[in-house]
PAPA-626627 format. One record per residue: residue number from 1; residue in three letters; x, y, z of N, C-alpha, C in turn. Coordinates in steps of 0.02 Angstrom, whole numbers. Atoms other than C-alpha are relative to their C-alpha. Example, Ala and Ser with C-alpha at 12.3 -4.5 7.8 and 13.67 -1.06 7.14 Angstrom:
REM PAPA-626627
pos, code, n.c1, n.c2, n.c3, ca.c1, ca.c2, ca.c3, c.c1, c.c2, c.c3
1, ALA, 45, -59, 0, 615, -225, 390, 45, 60, 0
2, SER, -42, -59, -3, 684, -53, 357, -39, 55, 37
This chain:
REM PAPA-626627
pos, code, n.c1, n.c2, n.c3, ca.c1, ca.c2, ca.c3, c.c1, c.c2, c.c3
1, UNK, 43, -60, 0, 0, 0, 0, 44, 62, 0
2, UNK, -39, -61, 3, 67, 171, -47, -23, 47, 55
3, UNK, 15, -47, -53, 75, 306, 86, -2, 71, -26
4, UNK, 4, -71, 18, 23, 487, 70, 52, 37, 42
5, UNK, -53, -35, -37, 172, 595, 116, 18, 63, -38
6, UNK, -22, -61, 33, 242, 766, 80, 65, -15, -38
7, UNK, -59, 10, 41, 372, 770, -58, 53, 50, 19
8, UNK, -56, -44, -15, 541, 841, -10, 24, 31, -65
9, UNK, -13, -29, 66, 545, 955, -162, 73, 23, -7
10, UNK, -68, -24, 4, 715, 1030, -120, 48, -57, -14
11, UNK, -43, 58, 11, 795, 857, -111, -5, -24, -72
12, UNK, 11, 22, 69, 718, 810, -278, 34, 48, -48
13, UNK, -29, -49, 46, 772, 972, -361, 76, -2, 2
14, UNK, -73, 2, -5, 951, 964, -295, 28, -61, -36
15, UNK, -23, 60, 35, 967, 787, -361, -5, 8, -75
16, UNK, 10, -6, 72, 894, 826, -531, 45, 52, -32
17, UNK, -45, -51, 27, 1005, 978, -550, 67, -30, -20
18, UNK, -64, 31, 17, 1153, 858, -560, -2, -34, -68
19, UNK, 6, 37, 63, 1084, 778, -718, 19, 44, -59
20, UNK, -17, -36, 61, 1149, 828, -888, -59, -5, -48
21, UNK, 61, 3, 41, 990, 874, -982, 14, 13, -74
22, UNK, -18, -11, 69, 1075, 935, -1141, -46, 49, -35
23, UNK, 38, -49, 39, 1012, 1057, -1273, -9, -22, -72
24, UNK, 6, 25, 68, 998, 945, -1425, -69, 12, -28
25, UNK, 64, -6, 33, 860, 975, -1551, -27, -71, -12
26, UNK, 27, 67, 5, 750, 821, -1538, -74, 5, -14
27, UNK, 72, 2, 8, 573, 767, -1579, -25, -64, 31
28, UNK, 29, 57, -34, 455, 645, -1497, -39, -41, -51
29, UNK, 32, 46, 47, 395, 493, -1593, -37, -54, 39
30, UNK, 39, 53, -32, 256, 378, -1534, 7, -65, -39
31, UNK, -10, 64, 34, 289, 196, -1572, -56, -49, 13
32, UNK, 55, 45, -15, 124, 123, -1512, -30, -27, -65
33, UNK, 25, 33, 60, 70, -3, -1645, 39, 20, -63
34, UNK, -37, -24, 59, 208, 63, -1759, 70, -32, -4
35, UNK, -66, 30, -1, 354, -56, -1729, 14, -34, -67
36, UNK, -20, 34, 62, 448, -112, -1885, 72, -24, 8
37, UNK, -66, 31, -6, 611, -201, -1921, 55, 51, 10
38, UNK, -54, -49, -6, 719, -46, -1941, -1, 32, 69
39, UNK, 6, -29, -67, 652, 28, -1780, 23, -48, 53
40, UNK, -22, 51, -47, 679, -134, -1688, 76, -6, 0
41, UNK, -73, 2, 5, 858, -133, -1751, 32, 57, 40
42, UNK, -25, -57, -39, 885, 40, -1674, -5, -15, 75
43, UNK, 10, 15, -71, 812, -16, -1508, 49, -54, 24
44, UNK, -45, 55, -19, 915, -176, -1506, 72, 25, 5
45, UNK, -68, -26, -2, 1075, -82, -1545, 12, 39, 65
46, UNK, -7, -37, -62, 1047, 36, -1399, 1, -46, 61
47, UNK, 1, 48, -56, 1005, -109, -1284, 67, -36, 7
48, UNK, -63, 36, -3, 1163, -205, -1329, 57, 45, 22
49, UNK, -51, -47, -23, 1268, -49, -1302, -6, 15, 74
50, UNK, 12, -18, -70, 1188, -16, -1133, -60, -39, 27
51, UNK, 57, 41, -25, 1081, -161, -1067, -32, 27, 63
52, UNK, 27, -24, -63, 1061, -80, -897, -53, 54, -12
53, UNK, 46, -55, 12, 975, 74, -967, -60, -20, -43
54, UNK, 52, 15, 49, 872, -10, -1103, -33, -68, 10
55, UNK, 26, 67, -9, 825, -179, -1028, -76, -1, 2
56, UNK, 74, 0, -4, 644, -132, -988, -31, 15, -68
57, UNK, 24, -18, 67, 620, -52, -1158, 2, -62, -45
58, UNK, -8, 57, 45, 687, -205, -1250, -46, -57, 19
59, UNK, 41, 56, -23, 595, -332, -1143, -74, 12, -16
60, UNK, 71, -13, 13, 425, -247, -1157, -17, -3, -74
61, UNK, 13, 1, 71, 439, -224, -1344, 0, -71, -27
62, UNK, -5, 69, 24, 489, -406, -1369, -59, -43, 23
63, UNK, 46, 47, -30, 364, -489, -1253, -70, 28, 15
64, UNK, 65, -29, -18, 223, -367, -1213, -17, 61, -43
65, UNK, 14, -60, 41, 201, -250, -1363, -72, 24, 4
66, UNK, 71, -20, -2, 11, -253, -1346, -17, 40, 63
67, UNK, 12, -38, -61, 25, -178, -1171, 47, 60, 7
68, UNK, -55, -47, -5, 167, -58, -1210, -10, 60, -45
69, UNK, -6, -61, 39, 177, 122, -1267, 71, 27, 8
70, UNK, -69, -25, -1, 347, 192, -1313, 5, 64, -40
71, UNK, -10, -64, 33, 390, 371, -1355, 74, 16, 2
72, UNK, -72, -11, 4, 565, 414, -1415, 16, 71, -19
73, UNK, -33, -60, 26, 667, 571, -1430, 60, -25, -40
74, UNK, -54, 23, 44, 784, 543, -1577, 40, 58, -26
75, UNK, -44, -45, 35, 934, 636, -1642, 37, -42, -52
76, UNK, -23, 47, 51, 971, 551, -1806, -26, -69, 19
77, UNK, 19, 68, -20, 972, 366, -1761, 18, -14, 73
78, UNK, -17, 8, -70, 1022, 398, -1580, -59, 19, 44
79, UNK, 52, -14, -48, 897, 388, -1438, 30, 46, 54
80, UNK, -24, -46, -52, 922, 538, -1323, -46, 1, 61
81, UNK, 47, 5, -55, 770, 506, -1214, -60, -42, -19
82, UNK, 60, 39, 16, 615, 399, -1199, -48, 0, 59
83, UNK, 53, 13, -49, 451, 372, -1108, -28, -68, -17
84, UNK, 24, 68, 9, 403, 190, -1087, -56, -13, 50
85, UNK, 58, 13, -42, 231, 145, -1020, -24, -71, -11
86, UNK, 29, 67, 2, 172, -31, -978, -65, 2, 37
87, UNK, 67, -2, -29, -15, -42, -948, -19, -70, 23
88, UNK, 15, 66, -27, -19, -199, -842, -48, 4, 58
89, UNK, 46, 0, -57, -111, -244, -683, 14, 59, 45
90, UNK, -18, -66, -27, -17, -97, -607, 45, 32, -52
91, UNK, -39, -32, 52, 48, 27, -734, 69, 18, 25
92, UNK, -68, -22, -17, 234, 62, -737, 27, 42, -57
93, UNK, -27, -46, 49, 329, 199, -826, 74, 13, 13
94, UNK, -70, -19, -4, 511, 236, -863, 9, 64, -41
95, UNK, -13, -63, 34, 562, 414, -907, 75, 13, 4
96, UNK, -73, -4, 1, 742, 432, -962, 25, 54, -48
97, UNK, -38, -43, 44, 854, 566, -1032, -35, 64, -20
98, UNK, 22, -64, 25, 807, 715, -1139, -74, -4, -21
99, UNK, 73, 0, 11, 617, 719, -1123, -27, 68, 22
100, UNK, 25, -67, -16, 529, 888, -1129, -68, -3, 34
101, UNK, 66, 7, -30, 355, 828, -1081, -22, -72, -3
102, UNK, 27, 68, 0, 257, 671, -1043, -61, -1, -46
103, UNK, 55, 0, 49, 142, 630, -1191, -59, -42, 21
104, UNK, 53, 42, -28, 20, 538, -1077, -32, 38, 57
105, UNK, 35, -30, -57, -112, 602, -956, 9, -46, 60
106, UNK, -17, 45, -55, -38, 526, -798, -58, -7, 49
107, UNK, 57, 3, -46, -199, 564, -702, -47, -57, -19
108, UNK, 45, 53, 23, -286, 430, -805, 28, -70, 14
109, UNK, -34, 65, -6, -164, 291, -757, -22, -40, 61
110, UNK, 14, 35, -62, -231, 248, -585, 64, -11, 39
111, UNK, -62, 16, -35, -98, 164, -479, 56, -8, -50
112, UNK, -56, 2, 46, 71, 185, -562, 66, 5, 38
113, UNK, -67, -3, -26, 255, 160, -523, 44, 29, -55
114, UNK, -39, -35, 50, 376, 277, -613, 73, 2, 20
115, UNK, -73, -9, -7, 566, 266, -631, 19, 61, -43
116, UNK, -15, -62, 36, 629, 439, -678, 73, 19, 6
117, UNK, -68, -26, 3, 801, 495, -732, 1, 50, -58
118, UNK, 12, -49, 53, 764, 653, -829, 1, 71, 28
119, UNK, -4, -70, -18, 742, 842, -819, -42, 16, 63
120, UNK, 33, -21, -61, 692, 927, -658, -72, 20, -11
121, UNK, 67, -25, 9, 540, 1013, -729, -49, -55, -21
122, UNK, 43, 56, 20, 474, 852, -805, -22, -40, 61
123, UNK, 16, 37, -61, 484, 762, -638, -48, 39, 44
124, UNK, 44, -40, -42, 404, 905, -543, -70, 4, -28
125, UNK, 66, 0, 31, 261, 912, -669, -34, -67, 8
126, UNK, 28, 67, -12, 238, 724, -651, -29, -3, 71
127, UNK, 22, 3, -70, 227, 739, -462, -62, 44, 10
128, UNK, 57, -45, -7, 108, 887, -475, -63, -31, -30
129, UNK, 57, 30, 32, -6, 796, -596, -28, -59, 39
130, UNK, 22, 59, -38, -12, 636, -494, -31, 19, 66
131, UNK, 25, -19, -66, -40, 726, -329, -70, 31, -3
132, UNK, 68, -26, 7, -201, 800, -399, -52, -55, 6
133, UNK, 47, 56, 0, -277, 627, -395, 25, -56, 45
134, UNK, -20, 53, -46, -218, 533, -241, 66, 14, 34
135, UNK, -61, -6, -39, -60, 501, -141, 62, -14, -42
136, UNK, -63, 8, 36, 118, 515, -203, 56, -12, 50
137, UNK, -59, 14, -41, 276, 441, -127, 61, 3, -45
138, UNK, -61, -8, 40, 449, 488, -192, 60, -23, 40
139, UNK, -62, 22, -33, 614, 404, -150, 54, -5, -53
140, UNK, -56, 8, 46, 786, 383, -225, 20, -73, -2
141, UNK, -12, 70, 12, 831, 216, -299, 70, -10, -30
142, UNK, -64, 19, 29, 1000, 137, -334, -10, -61, -44
143, UNK, -3, 59, 43, 1021, 19, -481, 69, -31, 10
144, UNK, -62, 35, -14, 1153, -112, -440, 8, -59, -47
145, UNK, -16, 53, 47, 1239, -238, -552, 55, -44, 28
146, UNK, -52, 48, -20, 1340, -395, -518, 21, -39, -62
147, UNK, -28, 35, 57, 1455, -474, -648, 46, -56, 24
148, UNK, -45, 54, -18, 1572, -622, -652, 65, 26, 31
149, UNK, -61, -29, -27, 1715, -504, -609, -7, 21, 73
150, UNK, 10, -26, -68, 1637, -446, -446, -35, -50, 47
151, UNK, 43, 45, -40, 1530, -594, -387, 40, -38, 52
152, UNK, -27, 40, -54, 1569, -673, -219, -57, -42, 28
153, UNK, 55, 44, -18, 1458, -823, -188, -10, -4, 75
154, UNK, 18, 8, -70, 1367, -836, -21, -49, -58, 3
155, UNK, 41, 61, 1, 1297, -1010, 12, -7, -30, 70
156, UNK, 8, 24, -69, 1274, -1020, 200, -64, -40, 8
157, UNK, 64, 34, -5, 1093, -1075, 177, -16, -37, -65
158, UNK, 20, 38, 59, 1023, -1205, 59, -57, 35, -36
159, UNK, 50, -34, 41, 923, -1128, -83, -17, -44, -60
160, UNK, 20, 36, 60, 823, -1210, -221, -51, 39, -40
161, UNK, 50, -31, 43, 714, -1158, -367, -69, -22, 23
162, UNK, 68, 15, -21, 530, -1148, -319, -42, -25, -58
163, UNK, 44, 28, 51, 392, -1240, -411, -72, 0, 26
164, UNK, 70, -2, -18, 205, -1269, -404, -15, -30, 68
165, UNK, 11, 30, -66, 220, -1375, -247, 9, 51, 56
166, UNK, -13, -51, -51, 274, -1217, -156, -52, 57, -1
167, UNK, 44, -57, 12, 126, -1110, -210, -34, 26, 63
168, UNK, 35, -22, -60, 36, -1106, -42, 46, 41, 46
169, UNK, -47, -38, -41, 190, -1051, 55, 21, 64, -36
170, UNK, -19, -58, 41, 236, -932, -87, -50, 57, 12
171, UNK, 51, -52, -9, 70, -838, -70, -6, 22, 73
172, UNK, -3, -22, -69, 96, -833, 118, 53, 53, 12
173, UNK, -54, -49, -6, 252, -727, 91, -12, 60, -46
174, UNK, 17, -53, 47, 205, -627, -65, -75, -2, -10
175, UNK, 73, 0, 2, 22, -577, -58, -26, 9, -71
176, UNK, 31, -1, 66, -60, -620, -223, -46, -60, -5
177, UNK, 46, 56, 9, -193, -737, -289, 39, -63, -17
178, UNK, -32, 64, 16, -152, -920, -308, 10, -7, -75
179, UNK, -6, 5, 73, -185, -908, -495, 60, 40, -26
180, UNK, -58, -41, 20, -58, -767, -514, 65, -33, 21
181, UNK, -61, 34, -23, 69, -862, -409, 16, -60, -44
182, UNK, -12, 59, 44, 47, -1019, -515, 26, 22, -68
183, UNK, -24, -25, 65, 70, -917, -673, 73, 21, 4
184, UNK, -69, -21, -6, 232, -843, -608, 47, -60, 10
185, UNK, -43, 57, -14, 300, -1009, -545, 9, -46, -60
186, UNK, -7, 41, 60, 275, -1088, -716, 22, 41, -61
187, UNK, -18, -44, 56, 327, -938, -822, 74, -8, -18
188, UNK, -71, 2, 20, 489, -942, -925, 36, 65, 17
189, UNK, -31, -65, -15, 518, -760, -874, 11, 10, 75
190, UNK, -6, -7, -73, 489, -770, -686, 30, -64, 27
191, UNK, -30, 57, -35, 606, -886, -591, 8, 19, 73
192, UNK, -5, -14, -72, 589, -892, -402, 43, -53, 35
193, UNK, -44, 42, -41, 713, -963, -277, -19, 11, 73
194, UNK, 19, -7, -70, 683, -998, -93, 49, -33, 47
195, UNK, -39, 30, -55, 775, -1034, 69, -49, -26, 52
196, UNK, 45, 34, -46, 698, -1150, 198, 32, -7, 68
197, UNK, -20, 20, -67, 708, -1176, 385, -43, -60, 19
198, UNK, 38, 62, -5, 659, -1355, 419, -32, -12, -68
199, UNK, 35, 8, 64, 527, -1382, 286, -41, 63, -17
200, UNK, 39, -61, 10, 461, -1204, 294, 36, 50, -45
201, UNK, -27, -52, 42, 490, -1077, 156, 0, 66, 39
202, UNK, -4, -59, -42, 552, -922, 247, 30, 61, -36
203, UNK, -30, -55, 38, 642, -816, 115, -2, -17, -73
204, UNK, 2, 14, 72, 625, -797, -72, 20, 62, -39
205, UNK, -15, -53, 47, 674, -692, -221, -6, -28, -69
206, UNK, 8, 27, 67, 656, -703, -407, 24, 47, -54
207, UNK, -13, -41, 59, 689, -638, -580, -66, 15, -33
208, UNK, 60, -17, 38, 554, -544, -673, 16, 20, -71
209, UNK, -23, -9, 69, 657, -510, -829, 61, -45, -9
210, UNK, -57, 42, 18, 773, -636, -910, 15, 9, -73
211, UNK, -25, -7, 68, 866, -584, -1066, 70, -30, -2
212, UNK, -66, 32, 3, 1027, -665, -1129, 55, 40, 32
213, UNK, -53, -43, -26, 1129, -515, -1072, -11, 20, 72
214, UNK, 15, -30, -65, 1041, -468, -911, -61, -32, 32
215, UNK, 57, 21, -40, 929, -541, -775, -14, 55, 51
216, UNK, 20, -50, -49, 831, -420, -665, -33, -36, 59
217, UNK, 22, 35, -61, 801, -477, -485, -47, 45, 40
218, UNK, 47, -37, -42, 655, -425, -375, -37, -47, 47
219, UNK, 41, 39, -47, 527, -483, -246, 43, -37, 51
220, UNK, -42, 30, -51, 663, -517, -118, -33, 13, 68
221, UNK, 39, -7, -62, 565, -550, 43, 20, -56, 48
222, UNK, -12, 48, -54, 604, -636, 208, -51, 10, 55
223, UNK, 48, -6, -55, 478, -674, 345, 33, 38, 58
224, UNK, -30, -43, -51, 505, -549, 489, 41, -37, 53
225, UNK, -35, 35, -54, 556, -678, 618, 63, -35, -23
226, UNK, -60, 33, 26, 693, -746, 503, 49, 50, -32
227, UNK, -45, -49, 30, 777, -583, 453, 66, 5, 38
228, UNK, -67, -10, -28, 960, -538, 486, 36, -66, 12
229, UNK, -35, 65, -3, 1014, -719, 461, 38, -15, -64
230, UNK, -34, 12, 64, 1084, -701, 285, -40, -42, -49
231, UNK, 41, 42, 44, 939, -796, 206, -12, 33, -68
232, UNK, 11, -35, 63, 896, -664, 75, 65, 5, -39
233, UNK, -66, -3, 32, 1082, -647, 39, 15, -65, -36
234, UNK, -10, 65, 32, 1091, -834, 3, -44, -8, -61
235, UNK, 47, 5, 57, 937, -823, -110, 26, 40, -59
236, UNK, -24, -43, 55, 1005, -677, -212, 65, -28, -29
237, UNK, -63, 30, 25, 1176, -761, -223, -14, -58, -47
238, UNK, 17, 57, 43, 1096, -917, -296, -27, 22, -67
239, UNK, 26, -27, 63, 1002, -814, -426, 57, 27, -43
240, UNK, -56, -28, 37, 1160, -721, -474, 44, -55, -30
241, UNK, -41, 56, 24, 1257, -884, -490, -29, -30, -63
242, UNK, 32, 27, 59, 1129, -951, -614, 2, 49, -58
243, UNK, -4, -51, 53, 1126, -787, -710, 68, 0, -33
244, UNK, -68, -1, 27, 1314, -786, -729, 15, -63, -39
245, UNK, -10, 63, 36, 1313, -969, -780, -32, 1, -69
246, UNK, 34, -6, 65, 1194, -923, -921, 34, 50, -46
247, UNK, -35, -50, 39, 1311, -785, -980, -26, 70, 9
248, UNK, 30, -65, -12, 1208, -640, -911, 28, 33, 62
249, UNK, -12, -35, -62, 1240, -506, -781, -65, -1, 40
250, UNK, 58, -6, -43, 1122, -482, -634, -9, 72, 21
251, UNK, 15, -69, -18, 1036, -318, -593, -58, 2, 49
252, UNK, 57, -10, -45, 921, -258, -453, -3, 73, 19
253, UNK, 9, -68, -24, 852, -97, -380, -11, -2, 75
254, UNK, 8, -2, -73, 859, -47, -197, -4, 73, 22
255, UNK, 6, -67, -28, 807, 105, -97, 67, 20, 31
256, UNK, -66, -22, -24, 962, 208, -55, 4, 2, 76
257, UNK, 1, -2, -73, 908, 213, 128, -4, -69, 32
258, UNK, 6, 68, -26, 894, 24, 145, 70, -29, 13
259, UNK, -70, 18, -14, 1064, -2, 226, 11, -76, 8
260, UNK, -11, 73, -5, 1041, -187, 273, 3, -34, -68
261, UNK, 0, 30, 67, 999, -232, 93, 63, 21, -39
262, UNK, -60, -24, 35, 1140, -124, 25, 62, -38, 23
263, UNK, -58, 37, -25, 1267, -209, 138, 0, -72, -26
264, UNK, 4, 70, 23, 1205, -382, 88, 18, -5, -74
265, UNK, -12, 3, 72, 1207, -346, -98, 73, 17, -17
266, UNK, -70, -17, 13, 1377, -262, -93, 47, -57, 19
267, UNK, -44, 54, -24, 1451, -409, 2, 4, -58, -50
268, UNK, -4, 53, 51, 1409, -528, -142, 20, 27, -68
269, UNK, -30, -26, 61, 1476, -410, -274, -41, 49, -39
270, UNK, 40, -50, 36, 1338, -290, -325, 32, 69, 9
271, UNK, -27, -67, -1, 1396, -116, -370, -53, 48, -28
272, UNK, 49, -50, 23, 1287, 40, -389, 26, 32, -64
273, UNK, -20, -28, 64, 1290, 103, -568, -44, 58, -22
274, UNK, 47, -53, 22, 1143, 224, -576, -45, 19, 58
275, UNK, 49, -25, -48, 1030, 332, -468, -60, 27, -38
276, UNK, 60, -27, 31, 851, 374, -511, -51, 16, 54
277, UNK, 55, -12, -46, 691, 434, -430, -54, -52, -11
278, UNK, 56, 47, 3, 553, 311, -390, -62, 37, 25
279, UNK, 61, -36, -16, 381, 390, -392, -57, -50, 1
280, UNK, 57, 45, -6, 234, 287, -328, -63, 41, 11
281, UNK, 63, -37, -6, 55, 345, -347, -58, -48, 7
282, UNK, 63, 37, -8, -111, 277, -287, -57, 49, 4
283, UNK, 57, -46, -3, -278, 363, -320, -44, -12, 61
284, UNK, 44, 17, -56, -353, 282, -164, 18, 37, 64
285, UNK, -20, -37, -59, -261, 396, -42, -6, 75, -13
């Protein structure tokens, strides 16, 4: 559940002032229902040059084009900024680089999660628009990456891949319907791993994006009474080990104020490579 809170505007502005917004002449192009081979080639080239920045864009276009809207700022054949919107069960948006305005009425989105690394005025307008229709929460997010050069395996606890036999315990830790849990546990894109105490599942984490170059890790959760035992660290380590074995890097996002998680991730080789703002909005508050 999102919380209604006052936005520390000065903190947001000071952070965004550090970004290089540039003065290039660009135009915005909507790609909804307009993807073609040459355009896909441009997107793929940018993704291969910088998987960390373009992984969501590439993944959504490849696997969920019917739910995806993509708007690009182009300078020649170079992408200088983009707005990526996924209209799923909870809408999510990525706003990156040289974007002058959001070509979407954000007030119509309902609940939405936004990753923003763009101009100060664009972010402030986003927050203003969303706050007119519910509660807004803003925080700073670190993107962290682990590669074969930095990985230090942590295997204090036994971890295994989860399957349909674990669905009841799975939904006891991550609150969702059984049908949704079954879909995730059998999906080729979502892979969940769990640590057990006795026969009880007490900690889990998973991948929600798997591309040959990059796996994105999320849903890292440990039951309260089993925290601070290194269980989540063992789970994430097992996921990273499988990612590296497949030839991919591992990536995750963490709140910059979550010191326990930061310490755990750094100890197994994750390094911060990017900072962004995370904007959560719910119209029910």
